[in-house]
C-alpha positions in Angstrom: -28.9 12.5 -14.8 -29.5 10.0 -17.5 -32.3 7.5 -17.0 -31.3 3.8 -17.0 -33.8 2.9 -19.7 -32.3 5.7 -22.0 -28.8 4.2 -21.8 -29.9 0.6 -22.2 -28.0 -1.0 -25.0 -25.4 1.8 -25.2 -21.7 1.0 -25.0 -19.7 2.3 -22.0 -16.0 2.4 -21.2 -14.9 3.0 -17.6 -11.5 4.7 -17.3 -9.0 5.5 -14.5 -6.8 8.5 -14.9 -3.1 8.0 -14.4 -1.3 11.3 -14.8 -2.0 12.5 -18.3 -3.1 9.1 -19.5 -6.2 6.9 -19.1 -6.4 3.2 -18.6 -9.5 1.1 -19.3 -11.0 -0.5 -16.2 -14.0 -2.1 -17.9 -16.0 -1.8 -21.0 -19.1 -3.3 -22.6 -22.8 -2.8 -23.2 -25.3 -1.4 -20.6 -28.3 -3.6 -19.8 -31.3 -2.4 -17.9 -33.6 -5.1 -16.6 -36.2 -2.7 -15.2 -34.6 -2.6 -11.8 -30.9 -2.3 -12.1 -28.4 -1.2 -14.7 -25.4 -3.4 -15.4 -22.3 -3.2 -17.6 -21.9 -6.5 -19.5 -18.9 -7.4 -21.5 -15.6 -8.0 -19.8 -16.5 -11.1 -17.8 -18.8 -10.8 -14.8 -21.6 -8.1 -15.1 -21.0 -5.0 -13.0 -23.9 -3.1 -11.5 -23.7 0.7 -12.3 -24.6 2.8 -9.3 -26.8 5.9 -9.3 -23.7 8.0 -8.6 -21.9 6.5 -11.6 -25.0 6.9 -13.8 -25.0 10.6 -12.8 -21.4 10.9 -13.8 -21.6 9.4 -17.3 -20.3 11.5 -20.2 -21.4 11.2 -23.8 -18.4 10.5 -26.2 -18.4 13.3 -28.7 -16.7 13.0 -32.2 -14.0 15.4 -31.2 -13.1 13.7 -27.9 -9.5 14.1 -26.8 -9.4 10.9 -24.8 -8.6 8.4 -27.6 -9.6 5.3 -25.6 -13.2 6.6 -25.6 -13.5 6.5 -29.4 -15.9 3.8 -30.5 -18.0 4.0 -27.4 -21.2 5.9 -26.7 -20.5 6.8 -23.1 -17.6 7.0 -20.7 -17.0 7.3 -17.0 -13.8 8.4 -15.2 -13.3 6.4 -12.0 -11.4 8.0 -9.1 -7.8 7.0 -8.9 -6.8 4.8 -6.0 -4.3 6.5 -3.8 
């Protein structure tokens, strides 16, 4: 698992999978204030949970998910039934 201080200042996109496509749920910069980690960017800050932090992926240059390009990290959220 990544440490909150190590991802502070990194960009994150949160995705939801819909079939073979992904839609953007939220995106922005991660900010760690010493106690909590928040995603700041698309309006109201969103607190990133420990479970979400443990599920972050690093965006690699050869990523196949095109909406990830330009971000440092991504997270795929569970689809709502």
